[in-house]
N, C-alpha and C positions, 0 to 999 in steps of 0.2 A: 762735855764730850759725849756722854751717852745719849744726849738728845740728838746729836748730829747722827750718830749711829743708827738710831731709830728712824730718823727723818730722811736720811739718804735714800733708802729703797723707795720711799713714796715718791720723792723728787725725780728719781730716775725713771720710775714707772710713768709718771706723768709726761715726761719727755719722749718716752718710747711710744706712746699710744698716739695713733693718727686717727682722724675721722674716717668713717667707713667708706665714703664716697667724696672725694675731693672734687669740687666743681672746677672746671676750666674757666679762667678769667674771661669774662665777656660773652660766654656761650650759655644760653639756657637750653637744656636738653628738650628735644621735641619741638623747638621753635625756629624754623628755618623759613625765611621769606620766600614767597612765590608770587610773582606779580601776574601770573596768568589770570585772565579774566578781570582785569582791573580797567578795562576801557570804558566802562559805564561811569567812572569817576572823572573822566577828562571833561573840562569845561565847567565843572562844578566849583563852587566858591571854596577857597582855602580856609575853612573853619575848623574849629575843634570837633565838630560833629562829623565832618567829612574825614578828618584825620583818624578819628576813632573807628569809622567805618572802614577805612583803607587798611588800618592795623588788623582789624578782624578778617577782612577779605584776603589778606596776604599772609596771615599767621605770623606777622612780625612782633617783635617786643619793643623794637625802637622805631620811632617815627622821626624823620628828619625833614624839615621843610627847606626848600631851596629857592628863595625869591630870586628874581632876576638880578644879576651882578654880584651875587654873593660867592665868595670864595669858600670852598669846602675841602676837607681832607679827602684823599682818595683811597685810604686803607679800606680793605674789604671787611665787612662784618655780615655773616650769613643770616643774622636775625634782623637787619635794619632794612627799612623801606624808606627810600627817598622820594619825596613828592615835590616836583618842579612846579613852580607858579610863574604865570605871566605877569606883565605889568598891571593887569586888571585884577590880580590876586585869584585868578582862576587856575585850576590844575591844568598843566599842559603835558606832563609825562610823569610816569610812576616807574621806578626801577628798585631792584633789590641790590643794594650795594652797602 
């Protein structure tokens, strides 16, 4: 019984403390996609090197490839860049969605 009395305050304190900054699910602070100036990537091959360059240029944390005929979700993510590919696997459009 005495062990419970001594242990109870520690357990309650552990439950009461919260992290200093709780991140919002799916959002990285300071990372918002901006597709301005990405025209230079149009007609380039859809490779991992091109994707990495697009992520850097747009300040995105998530890269989503969109080959022709692929169904995609339409929810908005401020830190995601979507790269649309043509049938020849070349970039046709870049959007922040």
